[in-house]
C-alpha positions, 0 to 999 in steps of 0.5 A, spaced: 341 911 671 346 912 665 344 910 658 343 903 657 342 901 663 336 896 666 331 898 671 336 894 676 342 898 674 345 891 669 346 894 662 340 892 658 339 886 654 341 885 648 337 882 642 342 875 644 339 875 651 333 875 649 333 870 644 337 865 651 331 867 655 326 865 650 329 858 649 329 858 657 322 859 657 320 855 652 324 849 654 320 849 662 314 845 659 310 846 665 309 853 663 307 852 656 302 847 657 299 852 662 298 858 655 290 857 655 288 855 647 283 858 644 280 856 637 280 862 633 284 868 636 291 868 639 292 867 647 297 870 651 300 872 658 305 877 660 312 874 663 317 877 667 323 877 662 331 878 664 333 886 666 326 890 665 324 887 659 317 886 657 315 878 655 309 874 653 308 867 653 302 867 646 298 862 643 297 861 636 290 858 633 291 854 625 290 860 621 293 865 626 298 872 624 300 878 626 300 882 620 305 887 618 308 891 624 314 893 628 316 894 635 318 902 634 326 902 639 326 895 642 330 890 640 327 883 641 326 876 641 322 869 639 322 862 639 317 858 637 315 853 643 311 848 639 308 848 633 311 852 627 311 859 626 313 862 619 316 870 619 316 874 614 321 880 613 323 885 610 331 885 610 332 893 610 332 899 615 326 903 612 324 910 616 322 911 623 318 916 622 315 921 618 311 916 612 305 913 610 307 909 604 313 907 601 315 903 595 319 897 597 325 895 593 326 889 590 329 882 594 329 884 600 323 879 603 326 875 607 321 867 609 323 862 615 320 856 618 322 857 625 319 850 628 319 848 636 326 850 639 328 855 633 327 861 634 331 869 631 333 876 634 332 882 632 333 890 633 330 895 633 326 898 627 325 890 624 318 889 620 314 883 619 309 878 620 308 872 624 303 867 622 301 859 624 300 856 616 298 850 620 291 848 618 290 844 625 295 846 630 296 850 635 303 854 636 306 856 642 311 862 642 315 866 647 317 873 646 321 878 649 323 886 648 327 891 650 326 896 652 318 894 654 314 896 648 312 903 648 308 903 641 307 898 635 306 900 628 301 897 624 303 896 617 298 894 610 301 891 604 300 890 597 305 888 592 311 894 593 307 897 598 308 899 605 303 903 609 303 906 616 296 904 618 296 905 626 300 906 631 299 902 637 301 904 645 302 899 651 294 901 654 292 898 648 294 891 649 290 891 655 
């Protein structure tokens, strides 16, 4: 199979195509309503993404979030189907490997609120955290990644210091 081609021989989906998939999926009201919601923890259902991508429907109880993380070598997209999510991200390309602690420079923090129907696409090594800041309302979102997530790196952040805490692999999410 040529580099960059999907499992079926089609070319790999771009981040923009993954966002369009998330948009179409979020428009399926029956699917969104079928996600079981837990009052305390996030819930998720794996979906079939386009061209061999990995996709998830995720429910976010009030006050929950992901913590700082990246999706390693995968491009991705997510879109809020209901409720609102806040994304904090870093507008900088960080080294991909070989570090445990970085001091971040000023001016790289970004924050956006994604209400129902709004989403974003991102490239490889995008470091962010996603939160449902509501105190009363669940949020539901659709996420897609290509290639399917080989790993997720989790970080802690104190002020300008970002520290790599752990690396998760797909077996950790089953």
